[in-house]
Every structure is written in structure tokens, then in C-alpha cells.
N, C-alpha and C positions, 0 to 999 in steps of 0.2 A: 655443391655445398650450400648455396643460397636456398635452393629448393628444400634441402633437409632442414635448415633453420626455420623456414616458413612453415613446414609441416609440423615441426616440433612446437612452434608458437601457436598454431591453430589447435593442436592437440591439447596444449595447456589451457587455452581459453575454453575449449569445450569441456574439459574435465572440471575446471573451476566453476562453470555455470551449472553443474549438476548438484545443486544445493540440496541438502537434506534437512528435514525438520530440526529446528534448534532445540537443544536440551532445555533452553530457558523459555519455552513457550509460555505465554502468560496464562494464568489460571482462567478457567471459563467464567468465573464470577466477575473478573475485571473487564471483560469484553462481551459484546453482544453481536450476534448475527441475526437477531430478530428485528428486522426493519423492513419498511416498504421501500421499493426501489425509488419511488418519487418523493420519499420523505426528505425534507430539507434539513441539512446539518445546521443546528443552532450555534450561535456564538462565532468566535473568530478562529477557533482551532479544533482539531480532532486528531486522534492517533488512530491509524489504520494498522491492524495487526495481520501479518501474513506468515504462514507456515513455510519454513525453509528458505527465507530470504537472507542469504548470507554471502552472496556473490557480489563483488563490487560492480561488475558490469551490469548485472541485473538491477542492482540498486540504482545505478545511473539511469537505466531505461525507465524505471518506475518514477524516479524523480522527474525526469523530463516529461513523461506522460502526464503526471499530476499537474505540473506547472502549465500545461497547455489547456487545462480546464478553466473556462471563464469563472472568475471568482477566487481562484487559488493564487495566492501571492508567493508562496514558498512551500517546498516539500523537502524533507530531509530524512533519509533512511538511517536507522540505527541497526547496523549489521549484527550486533551482538544479541539484540532482542527480536529482530524482524519487524520492528514497528516503524511506520512512516509518520513523522510529525508533519501535519498539513496545516498551513496557516491560510486563513480565508480573509478576503477583504471586507466581509460583513455587509456588503451591498448587493452583490450578485449571488442569487441562490445557488448553492451547490447541493446536490442530492447524495445520499448514501449510495444509491445505485450507480452514480457516475464513478465514485471512488472504488466501489467494489468491482466494477467492470474492468477498471485499469489493472487491479490486482490479478483478476482471473485471466484477462487478455495477455498478461505477461507470464502466465503459466504457474501462478501460485494459488494456494488455497487461502481464502479469506477466513481469518479466525474471529474477527469482530472489530468493533470500534470502541474507543475510550475517549471521552465519556460515551457510555452506551446510549443508544437512541432512547428517548423518553416515550411515554405513551402518546404524547402529543405529536412527536416527530414520526412515530410509527404510523399514525393516521394521516401524515402528509402535511401537517400544519406547523407553524412556528410556535414554540412554547410561550 
């Protein structure tokens, strides 16, 4: 009996983590994937958009991974939009590449950043 309950629980978890792209994917004009990996995110916050991020367990994993990046003070996933609101300390440089790698390493497709990287940030400098 216990074995059957455990198998059912694991099955539910695996099924729940098979996220599909959200119908509310942000339009391409509001996000950008045109950035240099070493470009520093300007300001104190950025939204990272990921396709298919709708599983609470996956959201927790991305939250935890983002919070381990030096310079990130908070990360919060909005499951309805697949966006991760990332708050930065403004002192430690955080790059677009660091944030993009976390999204990809967790098995999701990066849709972009909002605010979008500027020409200055694409070149790797601060605006």
C-alpha cells in the first residue's frame, strides 16, 4: 500500500513538471534575447521570461538557483506568465548570461529579458 502511494506521488510530480509553453507568452517586442553573455544587467531589477515555466517545483528550483548568484537579492516566479522577477543589489555585477544559463540549465527556453538589454549593455558596459 505504501509503495503504491509513493509511486502515485512520484508519478504526479513527474507529470506536473512536464510544463508546456504558456498561452500567455509575452510578445517578442517586450523581451529581448539579443544580448552578450558578459553584458551586465543595469539597474536593480530585471524580468527573465522563460517558455513553459508553469510547474511549482520547477519555479522553486529556478528561484533557488537565481538567489545563489552573487548580486541577486530576490527572485520570484510568476507561474501564469513564466516570468521571473529578479531583484539585484546594485553593487555586484550580474550578467545576462548568468541569468540565461540558469533558465537553460533548468530545462527551459529563454524568451528574453524585460527591460530589454540596451545597446550599451549588449556591448558589455553599464549604461
